[in-house]
C-alpha positions, 0 to 999 in steps of 0.5 A: 500500500502506498502512502503519498503526502506530495510529489516528493514524499511517497512511501510503500507500507510493508505488510511484514511489520506492523505494531498497534500501540492503541492510539498509534500504529507503527509501520515499516515502509520504503522511502521511494525517493531515497530507496531506504527503509523507514519507520512510520508512526501514525498517530490519531490527532482529532483535536488541537490538543492531540496534535500539540502533544504529538508535535511535542513528542517529535520535538523531544525525540528530534533532540535525542539519538544514541543508536537506541532512539531512531532519528526523526526525518520528517513529519506530515499531517493528513486526514486527522492523522500525524505521520512521523517518518523516522529511522528504521532500526532492525531488531526485535521488540522486548516482547519478542525477545521474552517469547524467544528465550528464557531471559536471565536476571542479568540480561533483564537488568541490562535492558532496564538500565538501558531504558532508564538511560533513555528516559533520563536523556529524554528528560522523562525521569522526573515524570516517571519518578512522580508516577511511581510515587503516585502508585505507591501512595495509592497502595493504602499503606500508612508506611509506604516509602516514597523516597528516591531509590539508589540505582547502580551504574553497573550490573551486579554479578553473581558474587555480589548477589551471594555476598548481599544474600549472606549479609541479609541472612546474618542480619536476620539471624541476629534479629531473630535471636530475641524476637517474638514469633509474631515479630519474626512472621512480620519481618519474614512477610515484609522480606518475602513481599519484596522478592520477585516470584515468577510463575509459568502457569497456574499449576506453579501458582497452585503448588506455591500456595499449597506448599506455603499452607503446608509449612504454616503451623498456625491453623487460624492463619491457614483458614484466613489465607484460604478465605482470602484466596476464595474471595480473590477467585470470586472477584470480591 
């Protein structure tokens, strides 16, 4: 399918690559004049505010390029749509990478650090920090921590993870020496709530819940957990 803006701007949209992001669509296309592949982002701009926001996105992206963010070549407004013509960067999306192989924690951390660097250079870090704080404030907890977190410039290796784990275990052993059982449970719950849990299917979730209930020696707590699980399943 051809996309024509004027005599000097004509593109052929390829069917092999299309991403729909909700309010926009990204196409892979061929610039007929220069005979090069480009990416075209189509954004619906049905009012002045939407058009202003789309143009602001272009202005921000045009000031930034590190090989990870595409160059902006041009843009056109046509039939209540804004088309951003940008550099085509060959590669897979994060979704395709995750589906293709099992990703290690180190590799995933590297991707997240690259994303944070990109957001920082796009001057969006403050915005996302504010959104993160808002999300925490909506948790309903009176003791939520909204202070800025410290991030490392380098990805920790396995030896650092082992050292941090040993340090945590030592601190917990020292803390649990003269603690009441209720305090131990509260500390353990707080620590476990911060650890990521990865499930591949519903059976693993069921096994995790069953194992936790079997290890629990408090009958009242068991009954409370079962009741909460039933309420979650019922959508209450």
